[in-house]
KOLGU-291015 format. One record per residue: residue in three letters; residue number from 0; x, y, z of N, C-alpha, C in turn. Coordinates in steps of 0.2 Angstrom, whole numbers. Example, Ala and Ser with C-alpha at 12.3 -4.5 7.8 and 13.67 -1.06 7.14 Angstrom:
BEGIN
+-----+-----+-------+-------+-------+-------+-------+-------+-------+-------+-------+
| res |   n |   nc1 |   nc2 |   nc3 |  cac1 |  cac2 |  cac3 |   cc1 |   cc2 |   cc3 |
+-----+-----+-------+-------+-------+-------+-------+-------+-------+-------+-------+
| ALA |   0 |    66 |   -28 |    39 |    62 |   -22 |    39 |    66 |   -16 |    39 |
| SER |   1 |    64 |   -11 |    35 |    68 |    -5 |    36 |    64 |     0 |    39 |
+-----+-----+-------+-------+-------+-------+-------+-------+-------+-------+-------+
//
This chain:
BEGIN
+-----+-----+-------+-------+-------+-------+-------+-------+-------+-------+-------+
| res |   n |   nc1 |   nc2 |   nc3 |  cac1 |  cac2 |  cac3 |   cc1 |   cc2 |   cc3 |
+-----+-----+-------+-------+-------+-------+-------+-------+-------+-------+-------+
| UNK |   0 |     3 |    -6 |     0 |    -1 |    -1 |     1 |     4 |     5 |     0 |
| UNK |   1 |     9 |     6 |     2 |    15 |    13 |     2 |    19 |    13 |    -4 |
| UNK |   2 |    17 |     9 |    -9 |    20 |    11 |   -17 |    15 |    14 |   -19 |
| UNK |   3 |     6 |    10 |   -19 |     3 |    15 |   -23 |     1 |    22 |   -19 |
| UNK |   4 |     2 |    24 |   -11 |     2 |    29 |   -11 |     6 |    34 |   -12 |
| UNK |   5 |    14 |    31 |   -15 |    18 |    36 |   -16 |    16 |    38 |   -25 |
| UNK |   6 |    13 |    33 |   -28 |    12 |    33 |   -33 |     6 |    37 |   -34 |
| UNK |   7 |     2 |    40 |   -30 |    -2 |    44 |   -31 |     1 |    52 |   -29 |
| UNK |   8 |     6 |    52 |   -26 |     9 |    59 |   -26 |    12 |    59 |   -32 |
| UNK |   9 |    15 |    55 |   -35 |    19 |    56 |   -41 |    15 |    57 |   -47 |
| UNK |  10 |    11 |    55 |   -49 |     7 |    57 |   -54 |     5 |    64 |   -52 |
| UNK |  11 |     4 |    66 |   -46 |     2 |    73 |   -45 |     7 |    77 |   -46 |
| UNK |  12 |    13 |    75 |   -48 |    19 |    78 |   -46 |    22 |    81 |   -42 |
| UNK |  13 |    21 |    76 |   -38 |    22 |    81 |   -29 |    28 |    76 |   -26 |
| UNK |  14 |    29 |    71 |   -31 |    35 |    68 |   -28 |    39 |    64 |   -35 |
| UNK |  15 |    44 |    59 |   -32 |    47 |    55 |   -35 |    47 |    49 |   -33 |
| UNK |  16 |    45 |    43 |   -38 |    46 |    37 |   -35 |    50 |    33 |   -37 |
| UNK |  17 |    52 |    29 |   -34 |    56 |    23 |   -37 |    55 |    18 |   -33 |
| UNK |  18 |    53 |    12 |   -36 |    53 |     3 |   -33 |    59 |     3 |   -32 |
| UNK |  19 |    60 |    -1 |   -24 |    64 |    -1 |   -25 |    69 |    -8 |   -27 |
| UNK |  20 |    66 |   -12 |   -30 |    69 |   -16 |   -34 |    75 |   -12 |   -40 |
| UNK |  21 |    72 |    -6 |   -44 |    74 |    -2 |   -48 |    79 |     2 |   -46 |
| UNK |  22 |    80 |     4 |   -39 |    83 |     8 |   -37 |    91 |     7 |   -36 |
| UNK |  23 |    94 |    11 |   -38 |   102 |    10 |   -37 |   104 |    18 |   -35 |
| UNK |  24 |   112 |    18 |   -33 |   113 |    25 |   -30 |   114 |    31 |   -36 |
| UNK |  25 |   116 |    28 |   -43 |   117 |    31 |   -49 |   110 |    37 |   -49 |
| UNK |  26 |   104 |    32 |   -50 |    98 |    34 |   -52 |    97 |    40 |   -44 |
| UNK |  27 |    98 |    39 |   -39 |    96 |    40 |   -32 |   101 |    48 |   -34 |
| UNK |  28 |   107 |    47 |   -35 |   110 |    54 |   -35 |   108 |    58 |   -41 |
| UNK |  29 |   106 |    55 |   -47 |   105 |    59 |   -52 |    98 |    63 |   -51 |
| UNK |  30 |    94 |    59 |   -46 |    86 |    63 |   -44 |    90 |    68 |   -41 |
| UNK |  31 |    92 |    67 |   -36 |    95 |    72 |   -31 |    99 |    77 |   -34 |
| UNK |  32 |   103 |    76 |   -37 |   106 |    83 |   -41 |   102 |    87 |   -45 |
| UNK |  33 |    96 |    83 |   -48 |    91 |    87 |   -54 |    87 |    91 |   -49 |
| UNK |  34 |    85 |    89 |   -44 |    79 |    92 |   -41 |    85 |    98 |   -36 |
| UNK |  35 |    91 |    97 |   -35 |    94 |   100 |   -30 |    97 |   108 |   -34 |
| UNK |  36 |    97 |   106 |   -42 |    97 |   110 |   -47 |    94 |   116 |   -51 |
| UNK |  37 |    87 |   113 |   -50 |    81 |   115 |   -51 |    76 |   117 |   -47 |
| UNK |  38 |    77 |   124 |   -44 |    74 |   124 |   -39 |    66 |   126 |   -42 |
| UNK |  39 |    65 |   129 |   -47 |    58 |   130 |   -49 |    54 |   123 |   -47 |
| UNK |  40 |    57 |   116 |   -51 |    55 |   111 |   -51 |    52 |   108 |   -42 |
| UNK |  41 |    59 |   111 |   -38 |    58 |   110 |   -31 |    52 |   113 |   -28 |
| UNK |  42 |    51 |   119 |   -31 |    44 |   124 |   -30 |    37 |   121 |   -32 |
| UNK |  43 |    37 |   120 |   -37 |    33 |   117 |   -40 |    30 |   110 |   -36 |
| UNK |  44 |    34 |   106 |   -35 |    32 |    99 |   -32 |    29 |   101 |   -24 |
| UNK |  45 |    33 |   106 |   -22 |    32 |   107 |   -15 |    22 |   110 |   -14 |
| UNK |  46 |    22 |   115 |   -19 |    14 |   115 |   -20 |    12 |   110 |   -19 |
| UNK |  47 |    13 |   108 |   -25 |     7 |   102 |   -27 |     7 |    98 |   -19 |
| UNK |  48 |    10 |    97 |   -17 |    12 |    91 |   -10 |     7 |    95 |    -4 |
| UNK |  49 |     9 |   101 |    -5 |     4 |   104 |     0 |    -3 |   104 |    -1 |
| UNK |  50 |    -4 |   104 |    -7 |   -13 |   103 |    -8 |   -14 |    96 |    -7 |
| UNK |  51 |   -10 |    92 |    -3 |   -13 |    84 |    -1 |   -14 |    86 |     6 |
| UNK |  52 |   -13 |    90 |     9 |   -12 |    92 |    16 |   -18 |    93 |    19 |
| UNK |  53 |   -18 |    92 |    25 |   -25 |    93 |    29 |   -24 |    97 |    34 |
| UNK |  54 |   -25 |   104 |    35 |   -22 |   107 |    41 |   -26 |   104 |    47 |
| UNK |  55 |   -32 |   104 |    46 |   -37 |   104 |    53 |   -37 |    96 |    54 |
| UNK |  56 |   -33 |    91 |    52 |   -33 |    82 |    52 |   -36 |    84 |    59 |
| UNK |  57 |   -31 |    86 |    64 |   -30 |    84 |    70 |   -36 |    85 |    75 |
| UNK |  58 |   -40 |    92 |    73 |   -46 |    94 |    75 |   -51 |    88 |    72 |
| UNK |  59 |   -51 |    89 |    70 |   -57 |    84 |    67 |   -55 |    76 |    69 |
| UNK |  60 |   -52 |    73 |    69 |   -50 |    68 |    74 |   -51 |    70 |    82 |
| UNK |  61 |   -49 |    74 |    82 |   -52 |    74 |    89 |   -59 |    75 |    91 |
| UNK |  62 |   -60 |    78 |    88 |   -68 |    78 |    89 |   -73 |    73 |    87 |
| UNK |  63 |   -70 |    67 |    83 |   -73 |    61 |    81 |   -71 |    57 |    88 |
| UNK |  64 |   -65 |    56 |    90 |   -65 |    53 |    96 |   -69 |    56 |   102 |
| UNK |  65 |   -69 |    64 |   103 |   -73 |    65 |   108 |   -80 |    64 |   108 |
| UNK |  66 |   -83 |    64 |   104 |   -90 |    60 |   100 |   -91 |    56 |   100 |
| UNK |  67 |   -86 |    50 |   101 |   -86 |    42 |   101 |   -85 |    42 |   109 |
| UNK |  68 |   -84 |    46 |   114 |   -79 |    44 |   121 |   -88 |    47 |   124 |
| UNK |  69 |   -91 |    51 |   120 |   -98 |    54 |   123 |   -97 |    60 |   126 |
| UNK |  70 |   -91 |    64 |   123 |   -92 |    71 |   126 |   -94 |    77 |   123 |
+-----+-----+-------+-------+-------+-------+-------+-------+-------+-------+-------+
//
């Protein structure tokens, strides 16, 4: 399930994903260097990643727990 979750982020342009079986040091280094040198790409990925955020998630969880606890 972790790979499937990662692919959702990759498909949205928010992450780079490698299957462990396909990853080697050269591919990883190349990816890191590309991102280190391309600030626009990093910023675009960061913005897309933020779109997945749920800033109020903790409050919603606490509210549901309190409801279940009858408070």
